[in-house]
N, C-alpha and C positions, 0 to 999 in steps of 0.2 A: 665343159672345158675339153679341148682337143688333146690328143695324145702329145702333140708337140708342146702345147702349153704346160701340160703336167710335167713332162720331162725337163722342160726349161726351168720350171719352179724347183724341181728336185735337184737339178744341177746347181741352181743358185744357192740352195741350202748347203750343198756340198762345199761350195766356194766360201760361203759365210762362215761355216763351222769347221772348215778345213778337214773335211771328211776324206778318208783314203779310198773312197769308192765313188761311183758315178753320182749318187745322190740319195735323198731320202724323200719318201712319199707318205702322205697321210693315208689312213685306211681308205677313205673315200676316193682319193686319187688312185690308189692301187686297184680298187674295184673298177673305177672308170677305165683304167688302162686295160685291165683284163677283158672288160666288155667291148672296148673299141678295137683291140688288136689281138686276134686269136693266137698270135705267135708269142705273146707275153706269157711267162711261166711264173707261177707262185711256188716257191720252195718253202715248205714248213719245216723249220729246224728244231721244233719241239720233239720231245721223246714220243715214241709210239704210245706209251702209257698216257701222256697228256692228251694226245689226240683221241684215244679211246675213252678216257674218263671225263674229259672236260668238253671236248667238242672239236669240230673241224670246220674249216671254211667250206662253203658250197659254191664251187666253181666247176666248170667242165673238166672232166678227167684229163683231157689232153693239155690242160693248163695248170695242172696240179701235180706236184711231186713232194716227197718227204725224204729228208736226209737229217738224221739226228745230229745235232751239234755236240750234245752230251749224251752219254749212254745211261739207260735206266736198268737196274737200280744203281745207285752210287754216284751218279752225276759226273763221272769221269769223262774227259774229252774223248770224242770219237776219233780214233787214229785213222779211220778210213773215210773221213768226211769228204775230202777232195776226190778220192777215187770213186766214191758212191755218187757224188755230184756229177762227175764226168760221165758216168754210165747213164744218168738221166738226161744230162745236158751236154752232149758232145760238142755242140756249136758254141764256141766261146764268144760269139758276137750276139747271141740271143739275149733279149731283155729279160732279166730275172728280178723278181721282187721277193725278198726274204722276209719271213714271218716267224716270230717266236711268241712267248707269252706276253712280254711287256716291252720289247724293243731292245733288249741287251744282246742276247745271243745272235739275233739277226744282224746286228751291226758287225759282230765278230765274223759271222759267216760271209757277209758282203765284202769285208776287208780280205779275208782269206781267199775268197774266189777271185777277187781283183788281183791279188798278188800271184795267183795261179794263171793269170792271163785272160780272165773273163773281163769284158770291156763295159758291160751295161748292168752293173749290180746296184740294186736299190734296196735300202732298208725300209721296212714298213714301220713308221713311227707308231708308238703306243702298243704295238703288238696285237695279239688276239684278245687278251683279257684286260690289258691296261694295268696301271699301277693300283695299289691297294688304297681304299678310302680310309677315313679315320677309324672305322670299325674293323679294318683289316680285311675287307672283302674286295674282290676284283669284279670286273665287268660293270662297275658303277661310275668310274672316273673317265676312262678313255679306252681305246682299243676297238678292234673289229666288231666285237659283240655289242659294246656300248653304242657304237655308231649305227647299230641296227642294220648291218650288212648281212648278207645271207650266210647262215651257218647251221649246223646240226649238232646235236649232242646234249649234254647235261645242262 
């Protein structure tokens, strides 16, 4: 699927679901965007502890950034989120795909970035680990890992 087809689908999801940002992509669509367009940037909004203890996406360094939505420990909102995002992504026209554990914080990040003037913010549906299964485990129902996309870690 081409970059334009992926972004068109993502935009249609935004319209259907009345999302306050450019759109939402599946993990596979996000991976395809990153592979097809070297200017696309993945911003991981999980905590550094999550990235260290659970794992990280394996994408080229120039396409990967990390800005915590919540701080660890405590889970309090990161008051510097937007200023840290601006340091990493000064170009507000750049296509950004936001990733978190299960797709909740990334939605908030995409919304906040859009409100701050970024024009191409996309949430990665399902997140890195996906939702919990009936036994309470992650990485078995959905998400980047379950979809067998490149990652490293635990």
